[in-house]
C-alpha positions as CSV (number, residue, x, y, z in Angstrom):
1,M,-17.8,-23.9,27.9
2,N,-16.9,-21.0,25.7
3,S,-13.2,-20.2,25.9
4,N,-13.2,-17.6,23.2
5,P,-12.4,-14.2,24.9
6,L,-13.6,-12.2,21.9
7,P,-17.2,-11.1,21.5
8,P,-19.5,-12.9,19.1
9,P,-19.9,-11.4,15.6
10,A,-21.9,-8.1,15.6
11,Q,-25.4,-8.1,14.1
12,P,-26.1,-5.5,11.5
13,Q,-26.8,-2.2,13.3
14,P,-25.8,1.5,13.2
15,L,-22.3,2.1,14.3
16,E,-23.6,4.9,16.6
17,P,-27.0,5.6,18.1
18,A,-29.3,7.7,15.9
19,G,-28.8,11.3,16.5
20,A,-25.5,10.9,18.3
21,D,-23.2,13.9,17.9
22,D,-19.8,12.5,18.5
23,P,-17.0,14.0,16.4
24,S,-14.6,11.3,17.4
25,R,-16.5,8.7,15.3
26,M,-14.3,9.6,12.3
27,M,-11.2,9.4,14.4
28,R,-12.1,5.9,15.6
29,R,-13.1,4.7,12.1
30,F,-9.7,5.4,10.6
31,R,-7.3,5.2,13.5
32,G,-6.9,8.9,14.0
33,F,-6.6,9.7,10.3
34,L,-9.0,11.9,8.3
35,P,-9.6,10.6,4.7
36,V,-9.5,13.5,2.2
37,V,-9.8,12.9,-1.5
38,I,-7.3,14.7,-3.8
39,D,-7.2,14.7,-7.5
40,V,-4.7,16.6,-9.7
41,E,-4.6,17.4,-13.4
42,T,-1.1,17.8,-14.7
43,G,1.1,18.7,-17.6
44,G,2.7,15.3,-17.7
45,F,3.7,12.2,-15.7
46,E,6.8,13.4,-13.8
47,P,5.9,15.2,-10.5
48,R,9.3,17.0,-10.2
49,T,9.4,18.5,-13.7
50,D,5.8,18.6,-15.0
51,A,3.3,21.3,-14.2
52,L,0.5,20.9,-11.6
53,L,-2.4,22.6,-13.4
54,Q,-5.5,21.8,-11.2
55,I,-5.9,20.4,-7.7
56,A,-9.2,19.5,-6.0
57,A,-9.8,18.3,-2.4
58,V,-13.1,16.7,-1.3
59,L,-13.8,16.3,2.4
60,V,-15.5,13.1,3.7
61,D,-18.3,13.5,6.2
62,M,-19.8,11.0,8.6
63,G,-23.5,10.8,9.6
64,P,-25.0,9.8,12.9
65,H,-25.1,6.2,12.0
66,G,-21.5,6.1,10.9
67,R,-22.2,6.3,7.2
68,L,-19.7,8.2,5.1
69,S,-20.8,10.8,2.5
70,R,-19.1,13.2,0.2
71,G,-18.4,16.6,1.8
72,E,-17.3,20.0,0.6
73,T,-15.1,20.5,-2.5
74,F,-12.2,22.9,-2.8
75,S,-10.8,23.2,-6.3
76,F,-8.2,25.5,-7.8
77,H,-6.6,26.1,-11.2
78,V,-2.8,26.3,-10.7
79,R,-0.3,28.4,-12.5
80,P,2.6,26.4,-13.9
81,F,5.8,26.8,-11.9
82,E,8.8,28.4,-13.6
83,N,10.3,26.2,-16.3
84,A,7.6,23.5,-15.8
85,R,7.2,21.0,-18.5
86,L,3.9,20.9,-20.4
87,D,3.3,17.7,-22.4
88,P,1.0,18.5,-25.4
89,A,-0.5,15.0,-25.2
90,S,-1.6,15.6,-21.6
91,L,-3.1,19.0,-22.4
92,Q,-5.0,17.4,-25.3
93,V,-6.8,15.1,-22.8
94,N,-7.5,17.5,-19.9
95,K,-8.2,20.3,-22.3
96,I,-6.5,22.8,-20.1
97,D,-4.9,25.9,-21.8
98,P,-2.4,26.9,-19.0
99,W,-2.1,30.5,-20.4
100,H,-5.7,31.3,-21.3
101,P,-6.3,34.9,-20.1
102,L,-9.6,33.9,-18.5
103,R,-8.2,31.0,-16.6
104,P,-8.4,31.9,-12.8
105,A,-5.1,30.3,-12.0
106,I,-3.2,30.9,-8.8
107,D,0.3,30.0,-7.6
108,E,1.0,26.5,-6.3
109,S,1.8,27.9,-2.8
110,D,-1.5,29.8,-2.7
111,A,-3.5,26.7,-3.8
112,L,-1.8,24.5,-1.3
113,Q,-2.3,27.0,1.6
114,R,-6.0,27.3,0.8
115,I,-6.5,23.5,0.7
116,F,-4.3,22.8,3.7
117,R,-6.2,25.4,5.8
118,E,-9.5,23.7,5.1
119,V,-8.1,20.2,5.7
120,R,-6.6,21.3,9.0
121,T,-9.9,22.7,10.1
122,A,-11.6,19.4,9.3
123,I,-8.9,17.5,11.1
124,R,-9.6,19.5,14.3
125,R,-13.4,19.2,13.9
126,H,-13.2,15.4,13.8
127,G,-10.6,15.1,16.5
128,C,-8.1,13.5,14.1
129,R,-4.4,13.8,14.1
130,R,-3.6,13.9,10.4
131,A,-5.1,13.6,6.9
132,V,-4.6,10.7,4.7
133,L,-4.9,11.1,0.9
134,V,-7.6,9.2,-0.9
135,G,-7.2,9.0,-4.7
136,H,-7.8,6.8,-7.7
137,N,-4.3,5.5,-8.4
138,A,-3.4,7.5,-5.3
139,A,0.4,7.2,-5.6
140,F,0.3,9.5,-8.6
141,D,-1.7,12.2,-6.8
142,L,0.4,11.9,-3.7
143,A,3.6,12.1,-5.6
144,F,2.5,15.4,-7.3
145,L,1.3,16.8,-3.9
146,N,4.5,15.9,-2.2
147,A,6.6,17.4,-5.1
148,A,4.6,20.7,-4.9
149,V,5.0,20.8,-1.1
150,T,8.8,20.4,-1.5
151,R,9.0,22.9,-4.4
152,T,7.1,25.6,-2.4
153,S,8.8,24.8,1.0
154,M,5.3,24.5,2.4
155,K,5.1,24.1,6.1
156,R,2.6,22.1,8.2
157,N,1.5,19.7,5.5
158,P,-1.5,18.0,7.0
159,F,-1.2,14.9,4.8
160,H,0.7,11.8,5.7
161,P,3.7,11.7,3.4
162,F,3.3,8.2,2.1
163,S,0.2,6.4,3.4
164,C,-2.9,6.6,1.3
165,F,-6.2,5.0,0.4
166,D,-6.4,3.9,-3.3
167,T,-9.9,3.6,-4.8
168,A,-8.4,1.6,-7.7
169,T,-7.5,-1.1,-5.2
170,L,-10.7,-0.8,-3.3
171,G,-12.8,-0.8,-6.5
172,G,-11.0,-3.9,-7.7
173,A,-11.5,-5.7,-4.4
174,A,-15.1,-4.7,-3.7
175,L,-16.5,-4.3,-7.3
176,G,-14.2,-6.1,-9.6
177,Q,-13.4,-2.9,-11.4
178,T,-10.2,-0.8,-11.3
179,V,-11.1,1.9,-13.9
180,L,-12.8,4.8,-12.2
181,A,-15.6,5.2,-14.7
182,K,-16.5,1.5,-14.5
183,A,-16.2,1.2,-10.7
184,V,-18.4,4.2,-10.3
185,T,-21.0,2.9,-12.7
186,V,-21.0,-0.6,-11.2
187,A,-21.5,1.0,-7.8
188,G,-24.7,2.6,-9.2
189,L,-23.3,6.1,-9.0
190,P,-23.6,8.7,-11.8
191,W,-20.7,9.2,-14.3
192,D,-20.6,11.9,-17.0
193,K,-17.8,11.0,-19.5
194,A,-17.9,14.6,-20.9
195,R,-16.9,16.0,-17.5
196,A,-14.1,13.5,-16.7
197,H,-10.6,14.8,-16.4
198,S,-11.7,17.8,-14.4
199,A,-10.0,17.7,-11.0
200,S,-13.1,18.6,-9.1
201,Y,-15.4,16.1,-11.0
202,D,-13.0,13.2,-10.7
203,A,-12.3,14.0,-7.0
204,E,-16.1,14.1,-6.3
205,R,-16.7,10.7,-8.0
206,T,-13.7,9.2,-6.3
207,A,-15.0,10.4,-2.9
208,E,-18.4,8.9,-3.6
209,L,-16.8,5.6,-4.6
210,F,-14.7,5.6,-1.4
211,C,-17.7,6.3,0.7
212,H,-19.7,3.6,-1.1
213,V,-17.1,0.9,-0.5
214,C,-16.6,1.9,3.2
215,N,-20.4,1.9,3.8
216,E,-20.7,-1.6,2.2
217,L,-18.1,-2.7,4.8
218,A,-20.0,-1.3,7.7
219,E,-20.9,-4.7,9.2
220,C,-17.3,-5.9,8.8
221,Y,-16.0,-2.8,10.5
222,A,-18.6,-3.1,13.3
223,R,-17.3,-6.6,14.1
224,A,-13.7,-5.5,14.0
225,D,-14.5,-2.5,16.2
226,Q,-16.1,-4.7,18.9
227,R,-13.0,-6.9,18.9
228,V,-10.7,-3.8,19.2
229,R,-12.7,-2.6,22.2
230,A,-12.7,-6.1,23.8
231,L,-8.9,-6.2,23.4
232,G,-8.6,-2.8,25.0
233,W,-6.6,-1.4,22.1
234,Q,-6.5,2.4,21.8
235,Q,-7.3,3.2,18.2
236,A,-5.8,6.6,18.0
237,V,-3.6,9.0,20.0
238,I,-4.5,12.6,19.5
239,V,-1.5,14.9,19.2
240,P,-2.1,18.6,19.8
241,D,-1.2,21.0,17.0
242,D,1.8,22.4,18.9
243,E,3.3,19.0,19.6
244,P,5.4,17.0,17.0
245,D,4.5,13.5,16.1
246,E,6.2,10.7,14.1
247,S,4.2,11.7,11.0
248,A,5.7,15.2,11.1
249,A,9.1,13.7,11.4
250,S,8.2,11.4,8.4
251,T,7.3,14.6,6.4
252,R,10.7,16.1,7.1
253,S,12.4,12.8,6.2
254,A,10.3,12.5,3.0
255,A,11.3,16.0,2.0
256,A,15.0,15.1,2.4
257,M,14.8,12.1,0.0
258,P,13.5,11.6,-3.5
259,T,9.8,11.2,-3.7
260,P,8.9,7.6,-4.5
261,T,6.9,7.6,-7.6
262,P,6.0,5.1,-10.4
263,T,8.1,5.6,-13.5
264,P,6.5,7.6,-16.4
265,E,6.5,4.4,-18.5
266,H,4.6,2.4,-15.9
267,V,2.1,5.3,-15.3
268,R,1.6,5.8,-19.0
269,D,1.0,2.1,-19.7
270,A,-1.5,1.9,-16.9
271,K,-3.4,5.0,-18.1
272,D,-3.4,3.9,-21.7
273,Q,-5.0,0.6,-20.6
274,E,-7.5,2.4,-18.6
275,A,-8.3,4.7,-21.5
276,K,-8.9,1.7,-23.8
277,E,-11.3,0.1,-21.2
278,D,-13.1,3.5,-20.8
279,G,-13.6,3.8,-24.5
280,R,-11.2,6.7,-25.1
281,T,-9.0,6.6,-28.1
282,H,-6.7,9.5,-27.3
283,P,-3.6,9.4,-25.0
284,A,-4.5,9.2,-21.3
285,V,-3.1,11.3,-18.5
286,P,-3.7,11.0,-14.8
287,S,-7.3,11.2,-13.7
C-alpha cells in the first residue's frame, strides 16, 4: 500500500504542451518574479560615490516547452553624476572615456527610466508581479542599481530591492566554474575575450549562462512543479500595478537605509582573482 501522498517523479517531458501560448508559464516558473539580467560598467567599486558609466538589461524569454532563451537587450552609456569618482584603474579595464565627445551618454535618470519602462512592459506581458535581477556577482550590480535609484529619486522601481539570481553561484554549482568566461565556455557557449567588459556583451553572455543552467534543471523543476500542484500551493499572487505589495514597501525601506554592499576590498580581491583565472594581467573591475 502506497502511503506517499506526493506524485511519483516526473518523466522527462516538456513543461508545457507544444504550441501552448500561456504567458503565465514564466510567472509560475519563478514564483511571480521575472528574471532580468543587469550588467553595469562603473568608475570604481563604491556604488554611492563612483560613477555608473554603462548599464545593460537583457530580458529572458520562455518558449512553448518552457525552455528559457535570451531576449531583447537594452543598453545605454551613462553620463557620470555630479562629483562622481572615476578610478583610472577601472577606466583602463573597461576602456571607457567618460568625456569622449562621440560617446552617446545620457543622464542616469533617463537610462533608468528607459530600462524600467521595458522591464515593466515585460512584467505585464508575462503576468509577473516584479522583476528580480540576474547578474554575475549580482550583489555588485544590484548595489549600483539601488544607489542610482536612490540618487535619482526614481519612482516605481520594478526590481526587487535585495533578492537576485547570481550566475557565479549557479555556474559554480552546475558547472564547477565561477568565472564568467570559464563558466560560459564550459557550458559550450561563445566567449569573445576582446568584447568582454562591455555591459551589453557581458549581460548577454550572463543571460545565456542563466538560461543554460535553468534549462539543464528542467527535469528537476518538473518534479518540483508536480509536487507543488499536488500540495495545492499557490506559486504567485499577482498584484495589479495600482496596488501596493510588500516588495514596494521593501523598496521604500531599502531607500531609507544604507545599501548593503560588499566592501571595496572584498570586491577588488574577488575581481583580481577572477582576472588571474581569466588570463588578464591588468586590474579588474566589475564585469
